[in-house]
N, C-alpha and C positions, 0 to 999 in steps of 0.2 A: 851750784852747780861747782864740784872740781872743777877744773882744768884737765886737760891729761897726763898722765904722767908714767916714767915709769912702776913698776907695780909689780905683782909675781908673778910668777910663769905662770902657766894655764893651769900643768896640774896640779899648782898649788894654792889655788882660789877655792876655796870652804865655801860648803852652801850649809845654811844657816835657815830653820825651820821658822815660821814667822811665833811671834814671842820667847823666843828665846834666848833674844839680844834685843834692852832695854835701848828704846832713842839715843842713851845719850852716849853709848858706846859704838855709837860708830857716828859715818857720816852718809851722803845718798851723791854718789857722783853720778847717776845717771839711772833711765826706767831702760834696760835696754831692749830695743826691737819695737814699741811701741810708744815712744816718746812724739813720736811726729806725724804729719799727715800722711807722707808717705807710705806708713803704716797702712793704711788706706788700700793702695796697690799693691806690694811687696814688701815680704816680710821672707825672710829666710827660713825655707825649711828641708830636711832632712831625714835621711831615708830610714832612722830609728830612735827614738828617745836618747840612747849613749850618746849619740851624732850630734843632737842637738844641745842634751845639754856641754855636751867638747865645744860646740859655735859659741853656746852662753861665755863656759870660761872663758874660754881665746878673747871673746871684744869686753869681755869683762876686764880682763889683764892688759890690754892694750890703751885701758882708757885710763888703766893707772890701780883698779878695784884690788880689791883683796880678797870678797868674800862677796854670793849671792844669797837674796832673800827674797821671801816671796816668788819662788819662780814655779809657775807654770803652762804643762805641756798640754797639748793639742792633736788629735790625732784623725783625720778624713780619710777615709777613702774615692771622694767622690775625684770624679776624673780632673778636676779642673784645680786639682793639686801637683798631677801629674805622677810622678812616680820616686815623689817625695812626699810621701803627708804631715812627717811630721811637723811641731813646732815649737818654740819652747821659747816664752819672755818669764823677765825676772828686774825685779830691785838690781843695782851692783853698785856695791859698798863698800867701802874701809872704813876697818874695825879698828877702832884706834888703839 
């Protein structure tokens, strides 16, 4: 994995569909929100999908990534999620 570095601004982080980039065109920075055992107990959730995507982009930029791929979002209306039922995770990458 790459060390955290200055990256793109959150609004400049692009999202690529799986398969749009060949593996030699990017470096993996990290898997966002599912890389740690802590994700079994807490993950960031948001009021809606756009807010969850914005959170992914901000975290990717903070870690030095300039793109996301394999983005997946989940929504749950159960009371366990409280008032913020949307959660997204992705692979943060640095496109070469």
